[in-house]
C-alpha positions in Angstrom: -17.1 -3.9 -3.0 -18.5 -6.1 -0.2 -19.9 -4.3 2.9 -21.5 -6.3 5.6 -21.8 -9.3 3.2 -23.5 -7.3 0.4 -22.0 -6.1 -2.9 -22.6 -2.3 -3.4 -22.8 -0.4 -6.7 -20.5 2.3 -5.3 -20.4 4.6 -8.3 -24.2 4.9 -8.6 -24.6 5.3 -4.8 -22.0 8.1 -4.7 -23.6 10.1 -7.5 -27.0 9.9 -5.8 -25.5 10.6 -2.4 -23.6 13.7 -3.6 -26.7 15.1 -5.3 -28.9 14.6 -2.2 -26.4 16.3 0.0 -25.9 19.2 -2.5 -29.7 19.8 -2.4 -29.6 19.7 1.4 -26.8 22.4 1.5 -28.7 24.6 -1.0 -31.6 24.5 1.5 -29.3 25.5 4.4 -27.8 28.4 2.4 -31.3 29.7 1.7 -32.3 29.2 5.4 -29.3 30.9 7.0 -28.0 33.2 4.3 -25.0 35.3 5.1 -24.8 33.9 8.6 -23.7 30.7 6.9 -22.0 32.0 3.8 -19.9 34.6 5.6 -19.0 32.4 8.5 -15.4 32.1 9.7 -15.2 28.6 8.2 -16.5 29.7 4.8 -14.3 32.7 4.6 -11.1 31.3 6.1 -11.5 27.5 5.8 -10.3 26.6 9.3 -10.3 27.4 13.0 -7.8 26.2 15.6 -7.7 26.1 19.4 -6.9 24.1 22.5 -9.3 21.9 24.5 -9.6 22.2 28.2 -6.7 20.3 29.9 -9.0 18.4 32.3 -11.1 17.1 29.4 -8.0 16.2 27.5 -6.8 14.1 30.5 -10.1 12.3 30.8 -10.0 11.3 27.2 -6.3 10.2 27.5 -7.3 8.0 30.5 -10.2 6.5 28.6 -7.8 5.3 25.9 -5.5 3.7 28.4 -8.1 1.0 28.9 -9.3 0.8 25.3 -8.5 -1.9 22.7 -7.3 -1.3 19.2 -8.6 -3.2 16.2 -7.4 -3.9 12.7 -8.8 -1.6 10.0 -11.1 -3.6 7.6 -12.5 -2.3 4.3 -15.9 -3.6 5.3 -16.1 -1.8 8.6 -19.0 0.6 7.7 -22.6 0.3 8.7 -25.3 0.2 6.0 -26.3 3.8 6.5 -22.8 5.0 5.6 -20.8 5.9 2.6 -17.3 4.4 2.8 -13.9 4.6 1.2 -14.0 2.1 -1.8 -11.1 0.0 -3.2 -9.1 -0.1 0.0 -9.0 -3.9 0.5 -5.6 -4.2 -1.1 -4.3 -1.4 1.2 -5.4 -2.8 4.5 -1.9 -3.9 5.5 -0.4 -0.5 4.8 -3.3 1.3 6.7 -2.8 -1.0 9.7 1.0 -0.3 9.6 0.5 3.4 9.5 -2.5 3.7 11.9 -3.8 1.7 14.9 -7.6 2.3 15.1 -9.4 2.1 18.4 -12.5 -0.2 18.9 -15.1 2.3 20.1 -17.5 0.9 22.7 -20.9 2.3 23.6 -19.3 3.5 26.9 -16.6 5.4 25.0 -19.1 7.0 22.7 -21.2 8.1 25.7 -18.2 9.6 27.3 -17.3 11.5 24.1 -20.6 13.3 24.2 -18.9 15.6 26.8 -16.5 16.7 24.0 -19.2 17.6 21.5 -21.3 19.4 24.1 -18.2 21.4 25.1 -17.4 22.3 21.4 -21.1 23.1 20.6 -20.8 26.9 21.0 -17.4 27.0 19.4 -18.6 25.2 16.3 -21.8 27.1 16.0 -19.9 30.4 16.1 -17.4 29.1 13.5 -19.9 27.8 11.0 -22.9 30.1 11.6 -25.5 27.4 11.9 -26.5 24.5 14.2 -24.7 21.2 13.4 -24.7 17.5 14.0 -22.2 14.7 14.4 -21.9 12.3 11.5 -19.1 10.0 12.6 -16.2 9.7 15.1 -13.0 7.7 14.9 -9.9 7.5 17.0 -6.5 6.2 15.9 -2.8 6.5 16.8 0.0 6.8 14.3 3.4 5.4 15.2 6.8 6.8 14.3 7.3 7.2 10.5 7.7 4.1 8.4 9.9 5.3 5.4 8.1 3.3 2.7 4.6 4.4 3.7 5.1 7.9 5.1 3.9 9.7 1.9 0.8 7.5 1.3 -2.8 7.6 2.3 -3.7 10.3 4.9 0.0 11.0 5.2 0.1 12.3 1.7 -1.4 15.7 0.5 -5.1 15.1 -0.1 -8.7 16.3 0.4 -11.3 13.8 1.7 -13.6 13.9 -1.3 -16.8 14.4 0.8 -19.5 16.9 0.1 -17.6 20.2 0.4 -19.8 21.7 3.2 -19.0 18.8 5.6 -16.3 19.5 8.2 -13.9 17.6 10.4 -12.8 18.4 13.9 -9.4 16.9 14.6 -8.5 16.8 18.3 -5.0 15.6 19.1 -4.6 13.8 22.4 -0.8 13.9 22.3 1.6 16.8 22.0 2.2 18.1 18.4 5.7 18.9 17.1 8.0 17.8 14.3 9.2 15.0 16.6 5.8 13.8 17.9 3.8 14.3 14.8 1.6 17.1 13.5 -1.1 18.0 10.9 -0.3 20.4 8.0 -2.8 22.1 5.7 -2.8 24.6 2.8 -3.6 28.1 3.7 -3.2 29.7 0.3 -1.3 29.0 -2.9 2.2 28.0 -2.0 1.6 28.5 1.8 0.9 26.0 4.5 0.4 25.9 8.2 1.0 23.3 10.9 -0.8 22.7 14.1 1.7 22.5 17.0 1.2 22.6 20.7 0.3 20.5 23.8 -2.2 17.7 23.8 -5.7 19.0 23.3 -4.8 21.1 20.3 -7.5 21.0 17.6 -8.3 21.9 14.1 -11.8 22.5 12.6 -11.7 22.7 8.8 -13.4 22.1 5.5 -11.7 18.8 4.9 -12.8 18.3 1.3 -11.9 21.9 0.3 -8.6 22.4 2.2 -5.7 20.2 1.2 -4.0 18.6 4.2 -1.8 15.8 5.4 -0.9 14.1 8.6 2.8 14.2 9.6 3.8 11.1 11.7 6.2 11.2 14.6 9.9 10.8 13.9 10.8 10.1 17.5 11.2 6.3 18.1 8.4 4.7 20.1 6.2 7.7 19.9 2.5 7.8 18.7 0.4 10.7 17.5 -3.2 10.1 18.8 -6.1 11.7 17.0 -9.8 11.9 17.7 -11.6 12.7 14.4 -15.2 14.1 14.5 -17.0 14.4 11.1 -19.9 16.8 11.3 -22.2 18.8 9.1 -24.1 22.2 9.3 -27.7 21.4 10.1 -31.1 23.0 10.5 -31.3 21.4 13.9 -28.6 20.9 16.5 -27.6 17.4 17.6 -24.3 16.8 19.4 -24.9 13.1 20.0 -21.8 11.1 19.2 -22.3 8.3 16.6 -19.9 5.8 15.1 -20.5 4.2 11.7 -17.3 2.2 11.5 -13.6 2.8 10.9 -14.1 2.9 7.1 -17.3 4.9 7.4 -17.3 8.5 6.0 -20.7 10.0 6.4 -24.4 8.9 5.9 -25.6 8.3 2.4 -28.6 10.6 3.0 -29.0 13.7 5.1 -32.3 12.5 6.6 -30.6 9.5 8.2 -30.6 11.0 11.7 -31.2 7.8 13.7 -27.7 6.5 13.1 -25.9 3.5 14.8 
């Protein structure tokens, strides 16, 4: 696969990446012990809530003046692992999701979100944490031929299992306006419904989940996705590695773009 004009040996890179992150998480388990292993996220798999209405409104207003951009398979900075073999699916991804082009000013504004969520996340995971990537996109009303593909199909994200995602919805969630659904236990699922600002923090590579697009015509479901990791040191600074970026290849890559 070609990323930023360079061909990558994705299989070898992923094997090394996963091994490095696994050693990192072994260290965190030794450092924090039961505080980490018996945390709400580790025992339950997810936490939900609702963001402050004023903060939700500020983010909604920010997006009113923001541009969207076409998803490209090569949109991942060098420090980041990425989703491989998606070139042939770009048209489907762009039909299902309209990604925002995140500017430095937008990233700076989103620091208010991570600072607000800092005590919530630390309580849920039992450790400090840091941001690995952020993305924002909107999903239009269901397109019949693509509704059960990609992130709209049941899946896990295939990242190191200790990583987490915080999904913050900036539009109301309902069967008509779109939702997120996840597996609670064998044969049981839950959905997140509620006003704009509703959020889900979960183990995205452990908990099976899917997006549910809106069914109401001319409606979009808008999502801010924050990928994060437990960490020995806290760092809530927002970073963006690209719309096809997943997480840094190595845990020590803290000076991220």
